[in-house]
Residue frames as qw, qx, qy, qz and C-alpha x, y, z in Angstrom:
[[0.181, -0.737, -0.610, 0.229, 91.20, 75.67, 104.33],
 [0.201, -0.602, -0.021, 0.772, 92.98, 79.05, 104.15],
 [0.112, -0.051, 0.592, 0.796, 92.68, 79.15, 100.37],
 [0.191, -0.458, -0.726, -0.476, 88.90, 78.78, 100.48],
 [0.185, -0.453, -0.588, 0.644, 88.15, 80.90, 103.56],
 [0.089, 0.136, -0.159, -0.974, 87.12, 83.76, 101.28],
 [0.343, -0.279, -0.729, -0.523, 84.07, 81.80, 100.14],
 [0.385, -0.515, -0.713, 0.278, 82.82, 81.51, 103.72],
 [0.152, -0.366, -0.194, 0.897, 83.42, 85.22, 104.30],
 [0.179, -0.017, -0.448, -0.876, 81.48, 86.09, 101.14],
 [0.401, -0.382, -0.778, -0.297, 78.54, 83.80, 101.93],
 [0.377, -0.532, -0.611, 0.448, 78.21, 84.74, 105.59],
 [0.126, -0.321, -0.058, 0.937, 78.81, 88.43, 104.97],
 [0.204, -0.126, -0.555, -0.797, 76.38, 88.46, 102.07],
 [0.387, -0.490, -0.776, -0.089, 73.72, 86.78, 104.18],
 [0.298, -0.513, -0.442, 0.673, 74.16, 89.32, 106.97],
 [0.002, -0.183, 0.198, 0.963, 74.01, 92.23, 104.53],
 [0.281, -0.267, -0.704, -0.595, 70.90, 90.80, 102.86],
 [0.365, -0.536, -0.737, 0.191, 69.18, 90.29, 106.21],
 [0.192, -0.481, -0.264, 0.814, 69.86, 93.84, 107.38],
 [0.084, 0.071, -0.406, -0.907, 68.87, 95.33, 104.00],
 [0.307, -0.385, -0.788, -0.369, 65.63, 93.35, 103.93],
 [0.319, -0.576, -0.614, 0.435, 64.82, 94.51, 107.44],
 [0.107, -0.339, 0.002, 0.935, 65.50, 98.13, 106.47],
 [0.200, -0.093, -0.579, -0.785, 63.24, 97.91, 103.43],
 [0.364, -0.444, -0.806, -0.142, 60.48, 96.09, 105.33],
 [0.366, -0.638, -0.525, 0.427, 60.43, 98.33, 108.39],
 [0.212, 0.826, 0.137, 0.504, 61.71, 101.64, 107.00],
 [0.606, -0.765, -0.059, 0.212, 63.66, 102.05, 110.24],
 [0.392, 0.853, -0.272, 0.212, 66.58, 104.44, 109.56],
 [0.561, -0.681, 0.467, -0.063, 68.53, 102.89, 112.45],
 [0.889, 0.030, 0.420, 0.182, 69.54, 100.10, 110.06],
 [0.524, 0.847, -0.066, 0.054, 71.07, 102.46, 107.50],
 [0.112, -0.812, 0.572, -0.020, 74.54, 102.68, 109.15],
 [0.685, -0.215, 0.696, 0.006, 74.73, 98.88, 109.37],
 [0.770, 0.551, 0.319, 0.031, 73.76, 98.52, 105.70],
 [0.324, 0.907, -0.262, 0.054, 76.42, 101.05, 104.67],
 [0.351, -0.666, 0.657, -0.036, 79.10, 99.42, 106.85],
 [0.746, -0.009, 0.666, 0.028, 78.42, 95.85, 105.72],
 [0.694, 0.682, 0.231, 0.015, 77.96, 96.86, 102.10],
 [0.185, 0.913, -0.363, 0.017, 81.22, 98.79, 102.08],
 [0.323, -0.612, 0.719, -0.066, 83.26, 96.07, 103.76],
 [0.910, 0.084, 0.359, -0.191, 81.88, 92.84, 102.25],
 [0.820, 0.552, -0.065, 0.134, 83.86, 92.67, 99.00],
 [0.174, 0.795, -0.501, 0.295, 87.09, 94.22, 100.40],
 [0.562, -0.469, 0.625, -0.271, 87.22, 91.79, 103.35],
 [0.937, 0.204, 0.271, -0.084, 86.46, 88.89, 101.03],
 [0.657, 0.692, -0.231, 0.189, 89.30, 89.92, 98.72],
 [0.139, -0.737, 0.591, -0.298, 91.71, 90.33, 101.64],
 [0.778, -0.225, 0.550, -0.202, 90.88, 86.79, 102.77],
 [0.881, 0.463, 0.097, 0.012, 91.29, 85.53, 99.22],
 [0.418, 0.786, -0.385, 0.242, 94.68, 87.21, 98.77],
 [0.384, -0.636, 0.606, -0.283, 95.97, 86.11, 102.17],
 [0.884, -0.044, 0.447, -0.130, 95.17, 82.52, 101.31],
 [0.835, 0.495, 0.122, 0.207, 97.19, 82.76, 98.10],
 [0.077, 0.906, -0.389, 0.148, 100.21, 84.67, 99.35],
 [0.605, 0.327, -0.669, 0.281, 103.46, 83.14, 100.52],
 [0.613, -0.341, -0.608, 0.372, 104.56, 82.61, 104.07],
 [0.077, -0.655, 0.059, -0.749, 103.25, 85.77, 105.66],
 [0.481, -0.179, -0.710, 0.482, 103.55, 86.16, 109.41],
 [0.161, -0.263, 0.124, -0.943, 101.16, 89.00, 110.24],
 [0.042, 0.300, 0.866, -0.398, 98.56, 88.41, 112.92],
 [0.010, 0.669, 0.664, 0.334, 94.90, 89.19, 112.34],
 [0.276, -0.840, -0.290, 0.367, 95.12, 91.98, 114.92],
 [0.349, -0.394, 0.309, 0.792, 97.99, 93.56, 112.96],
 [0.145, 0.304, 0.678, 0.653, 95.98, 93.48, 109.75],
 [0.146, -0.796, -0.585, -0.043, 92.95, 94.95, 111.52],
 [0.333, -0.740, -0.077, 0.580, 95.07, 97.74, 113.01],
 [0.308, -0.143, 0.488, 0.804, 96.65, 98.44, 109.62],
 [0.055, 0.543, 0.699, 0.463, 93.22, 98.64, 107.99],
 [0.238, -0.850, -0.444, 0.155, 91.88, 100.98, 110.69],
 [0.336, -0.727, 0.080, 0.594, 94.82, 103.33, 111.13],
 [0.352, -0.057, 0.583, 0.730, 95.94, 103.13, 107.51],
 [0.103, 0.627, 0.676, 0.374, 92.45, 103.91, 106.30],
 [0.208, -0.902, -0.322, 0.197, 91.86, 106.80, 108.70],
 [0.381, -0.610, 0.240, 0.652, 95.32, 108.36, 108.32],
 [0.361, 0.102, 0.651, 0.660, 95.20, 107.86, 104.55],
 [0.080, 0.729, 0.609, 0.303, 91.77, 109.38, 103.99],
 [0.261, -0.895, -0.193, 0.306, 92.40, 112.30, 106.35],
 [0.420, -0.474, 0.353, 0.689, 95.83, 113.10, 104.89],
 [0.295, 0.256, 0.672, 0.630, 94.67, 112.78, 101.29],
 [0.006, -0.821, -0.562, -0.098, 91.57, 114.85, 102.04],
 [0.285, -0.837, -0.035, 0.465, 93.60, 117.69, 103.56],
 [0.388, -0.280, 0.507, 0.717, 96.16, 117.69, 100.74],
 [0.213, 0.442, 0.709, 0.507, 93.48, 117.64, 98.05],
 [0.091, -0.882, -0.452, 0.096, 91.44, 120.34, 99.78],
 [0.315, -0.726, 0.131, 0.597, 94.44, 122.66, 100.10],
 [0.349, -0.073, 0.622, 0.697, 95.46, 122.07, 96.49],
 [0.134, 0.634, 0.684, 0.335, 91.96, 122.71, 95.16],
 [0.174, -0.898, -0.299, 0.274, 91.64, 125.87, 97.25],
 [0.315, -0.635, 0.292, 0.642, 94.95, 127.22, 95.96],
 [0.204, -0.149, 0.708, 0.659, 94.88, 126.01, 92.36],
 [0.540, 0.242, -0.048, -0.805, 91.16, 125.97, 91.71],
 [0.934, 0.164, -0.141, -0.284, 91.31, 122.34, 90.51],
 [0.454, -0.522, 0.721, 0.054, 93.37, 119.24, 91.11],
 [0.578, 0.389, -0.592, -0.405, 94.28, 117.09, 88.07],
 [0.960, -0.128, -0.145, -0.204, 93.72, 113.35, 88.20],
 [0.728, 0.280, -0.466, 0.419, 97.45, 112.71, 88.53],
 [0.042, -0.490, 0.443, -0.749, 97.56, 115.01, 91.56],
 [0.779, -0.316, 0.124, -0.528, 94.72, 113.12, 93.22],
 [0.951, 0.088, -0.293, 0.036, 96.40, 109.81, 92.45],
 [0.485, 0.406, -0.503, 0.589, 99.74, 110.96, 93.87],
 [0.310, -0.478, 0.361, -0.738, 98.13, 112.41, 97.01],
 [0.872, -0.233, 0.065, -0.426, 96.07, 109.33, 97.79],
 [0.914, 0.167, -0.337, 0.154, 98.71, 106.73, 96.95],
 [0.335, 0.443, -0.515, 0.653, 101.32, 108.56, 99.05],
 [0.475, -0.449, 0.288, -0.700, 98.89, 109.06, 101.93],
 [0.946, -0.143, -0.116, -0.266, 98.06, 105.36, 102.05],
 [0.783, 0.260, -0.443, 0.351, 101.76, 104.52, 102.53],
 [0.146, -0.709, 0.378, -0.576, 102.20, 106.53, 105.73],
 [0.780, -0.414, 0.331, -0.332, 101.16, 103.76, 108.10],
 [0.981, 0.157, -0.030, 0.112, 102.82, 100.89, 106.14],
 [0.492, 0.622, -0.361, 0.491, 106.15, 102.78, 106.00],
 [0.356, -0.643, 0.428, -0.526, 105.95, 103.40, 109.76],
 [0.932, -0.209, 0.219, -0.200, 105.26, 99.69, 110.35],
 [0.867, 0.381, -0.171, 0.271, 108.15, 98.68, 108.11],
 [0.179, 0.701, -0.427, 0.543, 110.50, 101.07, 109.91],
 [0.642, -0.515, 0.376, -0.426, 109.38, 99.59, 113.24],
 [0.998, 0.033, 0.059, -0.006, 110.05, 96.06, 111.98],
 [0.648, 0.560, -0.298, 0.421, 113.53, 97.09, 110.82],
 [0.130, -0.688, 0.443, -0.561, 114.31, 98.75, 114.17],
 [0.791, -0.350, 0.365, -0.343, 113.10, 95.65, 116.02],
 [0.028, 0.474, -0.855, -0.211, 115.27, 93.48, 113.74],
 [0.723, 0.184, 0.580, -0.326, 112.37, 91.32, 112.64],
 [0.412, 0.082, 0.769, 0.482, 112.25, 89.23, 109.49],
 [0.370, 0.522, -0.018, -0.768, 110.84, 91.14, 106.53],
 [0.435, 0.179, 0.849, 0.241, 108.90, 89.14, 103.94],
 [0.107, -0.009, -0.454, -0.884, 107.47, 90.32, 100.64],
 [0.298, -0.444, -0.807, -0.249, 104.24, 88.47, 101.38],
 [0.252, -0.553, -0.533, 0.588, 103.82, 90.55, 104.54],
 [0.024, -0.304, 0.118, 0.945, 104.00, 93.75, 102.51],
 [0.215, -0.170, -0.698, -0.662, 101.46, 92.54, 99.95],
 [0.350, -0.532, -0.771, 0.001, 98.92, 91.42, 102.55],
 [0.246, -0.518, -0.359, 0.736, 99.49, 94.50, 104.71],
 [0.023, 0.138, -0.309, -0.941, 99.03, 96.75, 101.68],
 [0.284, -0.363, -0.758, -0.462, 95.76, 95.03, 100.84],
 [0.344, -0.580, -0.657, 0.338, 94.58, 95.61, 104.42],
 [0.149, -0.424, -0.098, 0.888, 95.48, 99.32, 104.30],
 [0.142, -0.033, -0.545, -0.826, 93.82, 99.67, 100.92],
 [0.292, -0.477, -0.822, -0.105, 90.80, 97.92, 102.41],
 [0.236, -0.579, -0.480, 0.615, 90.53, 100.48, 105.20],
 [0.016, -0.299, 0.197, 0.933, 90.86, 103.37, 102.76],
 [0.205, -0.158, -0.726, -0.637, 88.34, 101.91, 100.31],
 [0.269, -0.528, -0.799, 0.104, 85.78, 101.07, 103.01],
 [0.150, -0.573, -0.327, 0.736, 85.88, 104.55, 104.56],
 [0.055, 0.215, -0.380, -0.898, 85.72, 106.20, 101.14],
 [0.231, -0.281, -0.818, -0.446, 82.79, 104.02, 100.05],
 [0.221, -0.582, -0.694, 0.361, 80.93, 104.73, 103.28],
 [0.057, -0.466, -0.064, 0.881, 81.34, 108.44, 102.62],
 [0.171, 0.053, -0.590, -0.787, 80.04, 108.15, 99.07],
 [0.250, -0.404, -0.868, -0.142, 77.11, 106.00, 100.22],
 [0.160, -0.589, -0.523, 0.595, 76.19, 108.52, 102.89],
 [0.039, 0.349, -0.203, -0.914, 76.40, 111.34, 100.35],
 [0.210, -0.138, -0.777, -0.578, 74.17, 109.37, 97.96],
 [0.205, -0.516, -0.807, 0.201, 71.66, 108.87, 100.77],
 [0.060, -0.585, -0.272, 0.762, 71.46, 112.59, 101.46],
 [0.075, 0.253, -0.448, -0.855, 71.45, 113.64, 97.80],
 [0.273, -0.206, -0.820, -0.459, 68.64, 111.20, 97.01],
 [0.465, -0.333, 0.185, -0.799, 66.67, 112.23, 100.12],
 [0.589, -0.223, 0.664, -0.404, 66.73, 108.80, 101.69],
 [0.842, 0.337, -0.239, -0.347, 66.53, 106.60, 98.59],
 [0.736, -0.391, 0.551, 0.033, 67.88, 103.20, 99.66],
 [0.853, 0.438, 0.247, 0.143, 68.24, 102.19, 96.02],
 [0.331, 0.882, -0.254, 0.221, 70.80, 104.93, 95.42],
 [0.432, -0.682, 0.572, -0.144, 72.78, 103.68, 98.42],
 [0.886, 0.009, 0.464, 0.021, 72.63, 100.10, 97.15],
 [0.716, 0.675, 0.040, 0.174, 73.90, 101.15, 93.73],
 [0.061, 0.877, -0.420, 0.223, 76.81, 103.08, 95.25],
 [0.630, -0.488, 0.591, -0.125, 77.75, 100.22, 97.57],
 [0.909, 0.226, 0.348, 0.047, 77.57, 97.65, 94.79],
 [0.610, 0.760, -0.081, 0.209, 79.63, 99.60, 92.28],
 [0.003, 0.827, -0.484, 0.286, 82.34, 100.88, 94.62],
 [0.725, -0.402, 0.535, -0.160, 82.51, 97.66, 96.62],
 [0.920, 0.303, 0.237, 0.072, 82.88, 95.56, 93.48],
 [0.563, 0.750, -0.152, 0.312, 85.64, 97.79, 92.11],
 [0.418, -0.855, 0.290, -0.099, 87.59, 98.21, 95.37],
 [0.848, -0.256, 0.368, 0.282, 89.94, 95.21, 94.86],
 [0.675, 0.475, 0.276, 0.493, 90.92, 96.57, 91.43],
 [0.088, 0.900, 0.003, 0.426, 91.54, 100.03, 92.87],
 [0.262, -0.818, 0.378, -0.346, 92.89, 101.06, 96.25],
 [0.868, -0.363, 0.335, -0.056, 93.55, 97.55, 97.51],
 [0.890, 0.302, 0.127, 0.316, 95.61, 96.43, 94.52],
 [0.357, 0.808, -0.155, 0.442, 97.56, 99.69, 94.17],
 [0.399, -0.777, 0.385, -0.299, 98.53, 99.91, 97.84],
 [0.932, -0.202, 0.296, 0.043, 99.45, 96.23, 97.93],
 [0.790, 0.494, 0.015, 0.361, 101.75, 96.58, 94.92],
 [0.114, 0.837, -0.285, 0.453, 103.55, 99.59, 96.41],
 [0.626, -0.617, 0.407, -0.248, 103.94, 97.89, 99.80],
 [0.976, 0.058, 0.171, 0.117, 105.12, 94.68, 98.14],
 [0.605, 0.648, -0.163, 0.433, 107.90, 96.60, 96.39],
 [0.199, -0.795, 0.372, -0.435, 108.92, 98.26, 99.67],
 [0.821, -0.404, 0.369, -0.163, 109.00, 94.98, 101.58],
 [0.930, 0.293, 0.041, 0.219, 110.90, 93.20, 98.79],
 [0.362, 0.746, -0.300, 0.472, 113.59, 95.90, 98.91],
 [0.435, -0.682, 0.428, -0.403, 113.79, 95.67, 102.73],
 [0.946, -0.165, 0.268, -0.080, 114.00, 91.87, 102.57],
 [0.814, 0.082, 0.308, 0.486, 116.69, 91.78, 99.86],
 [0.021, 0.903, -0.056, -0.424, 118.37, 95.21, 99.44],
 [0.601, 0.026, 0.516, 0.610, 119.90, 95.69, 96.00],
 [0.048, 0.279, -0.240, -0.929, 119.92, 98.33, 93.24],
 [0.208, -0.204, -0.788, -0.542, 117.27, 96.32, 91.41],
 [0.280, -0.582, -0.754, 0.121, 114.83, 96.07, 94.32],
 [0.164, -0.513, -0.226, 0.812, 115.48, 99.71, 95.25],
 [0.079, 0.116, -0.442, -0.886, 114.72, 100.91, 91.71],
 [0.196, -0.372, -0.856, -0.301, 111.51, 98.88, 91.74],
 [0.133, -0.541, -0.613, 0.560, 110.09, 100.99, 94.59],
 [0.138, 0.499, 0.008, -0.855, 109.72, 104.36, 92.79],
 [0.193, 0.080, -0.732, -0.648, 108.85, 102.61, 89.52],
 [0.171, -0.397, -0.902, 0.001, 106.04, 100.68, 91.19],
 [0.023, -0.589, -0.452, 0.670, 104.76, 103.78, 92.94],
 [0.142, 0.360, -0.323, -0.864, 104.80, 105.70, 89.64],
 [0.201, -0.114, -0.866, -0.443, 102.88, 102.87, 87.99],
 [0.129, -0.518, -0.805, 0.260, 100.22, 102.81, 90.72],
 [0.046, 0.555, 0.169, -0.813, 99.81, 106.59, 90.53],
 [0.168, 0.197, -0.589, -0.766, 99.43, 106.31, 86.76],
 [0.187, -0.307, -0.916, -0.180, 96.79, 103.60, 87.11],
 [0.083, -0.584, -0.603, 0.538, 94.97, 105.71, 89.69],
 [0.079, 0.460, -0.114, -0.877, 95.12, 108.81, 87.49],
 [0.207, 0.011, -0.756, -0.620, 93.79, 106.89, 84.48],
 [0.144, -0.424, -0.886, 0.125, 91.04, 105.41, 86.65],
 [0.012, -0.655, -0.419, 0.629, 89.88, 108.87, 87.77],
 [0.043, 0.489, -0.268, -0.829, 90.59, 110.67, 84.52],
 [0.155, 0.033, -0.793, -0.588, 89.17, 108.31, 81.91],
 [0.526, 0.120, 0.504, -0.675, 86.18, 106.66, 83.59],
 [0.705, 0.275, -0.352, -0.551, 83.65, 104.43, 81.91],
 [0.934, -0.151, 0.265, -0.188, 82.97, 100.70, 82.10],
 [0.866, 0.435, -0.147, 0.200, 85.53, 99.77, 79.44],
 [0.214, 0.714, -0.468, 0.474, 88.30, 101.76, 81.13],
 [0.597, -0.508, 0.459, -0.419, 87.47, 100.28, 84.53],
 [0.989, 0.059, 0.110, -0.081, 87.53, 96.77, 83.06],
 [0.720, 0.540, -0.272, 0.341, 90.94, 97.24, 81.43],
 [0.013, 0.677, -0.484, 0.554, 92.55, 99.07, 84.35],
 [0.757, -0.398, 0.335, -0.395, 91.01, 96.64, 86.83],
 [0.984, 0.162, -0.044, 0.053, 92.34, 93.65, 84.89],
 [0.515, 0.604, -0.392, 0.465, 95.83, 95.17, 84.82],
 [0.264, -0.630, 0.453, -0.573, 95.80, 96.04, 88.54],
 [0.858, -0.263, 0.310, -0.314, 94.36, 92.75, 89.82],
 [0.929, 0.324, -0.141, 0.107, 96.38, 90.69, 87.34],
 [0.336, 0.650, -0.482, 0.481, 99.60, 92.35, 88.47],
 [0.472, -0.526, 0.481, -0.518, 98.71, 91.79, 92.12],
 [0.967, -0.050, 0.153, -0.197, 97.84, 88.13, 91.55],
 [0.768, 0.486, -0.317, 0.270, 101.16, 87.68, 89.76],
 [0.035, 0.636, -0.544, 0.545, 103.00, 89.17, 92.74],
 [0.743, -0.341, 0.381, -0.432, 101.09, 86.90, 95.10],
 [0.975, 0.212, -0.065, -0.014, 102.03, 83.95, 92.89],
 [0.493, 0.625, -0.464, 0.389, 105.70, 84.98, 92.99],
 [0.315, -0.583, 0.545, -0.514, 105.71, 84.95, 96.79],
 [0.905, -0.131, 0.298, -0.274, 104.53, 81.34, 96.69],
 [0.926, 0.355, -0.019, 0.127, 106.88, 80.06, 93.99],
 [0.460, 0.623, -0.382, 0.505, 110.04, 82.06, 94.66],
 [0.765, -0.594, -0.228, 0.102, 111.20, 80.81, 98.04],
 [0.388, 0.607, -0.318, 0.616, 113.72, 83.52, 98.82],
 [0.587, -0.403, -0.535, 0.456, 115.04, 83.39, 102.36],
 [0.082, -0.948, -0.173, -0.256, 114.09, 86.69, 104.00],
 [0.447, 0.400, -0.400, 0.693, 116.87, 88.89, 105.28],
 [0.508, -0.672, -0.454, 0.289, 117.05, 89.57, 108.97],
 [0.244, 0.667, -0.005, 0.704, 117.32, 93.30, 109.46]]
């Protein structure tokens, strides 16, 4: 049941989004615009989170914990990254793609690192699967808030054109699992694996994984284009799915910290 819960989320969420969008188009009532933007931004990310959670190992995070991680991680991440990028642009005149990638990937780890530190202080079991799923949730929050901002900007720029909003929601929502969600999950997975089984190898994997995610992010922003998105998305999602597979097949007893 857990492995196929994502299908129910996709069908039900898609039906709700379609109903609200149809009502907006039929009535022209702008009161439905926020609901369309919210549902359109969250549909694919929530579906992917459900999909990944059903294919991870023995994770022990409650739904409330994942929701809190998505909310606080998304807000803290977007605000921190926005301030850092704004200050850098104001001082330097421009911010290279690698700078944006580093700022955003580091900002998204603030809440997960705090949660990991709390788990260590409370001497709770640390599992790699927890880090992967938690990272996906934080990436979800960041991606949803960012997509909502872009959709709102598209609405204003197009002077109320619902079609422009739909296009933005479709494109960014479809790409969100291959972007923020995958990159944050990979970084968090490396952190949790090191905390669960401390060793020089797992410690070295943390900065290497973070460098790889920043590189993927920089290439995503710097190259652009359908072909680049397809290749980078396949690498990001494929890597994440491999990590999720490892948590199911490699039954390593978690360390109590």
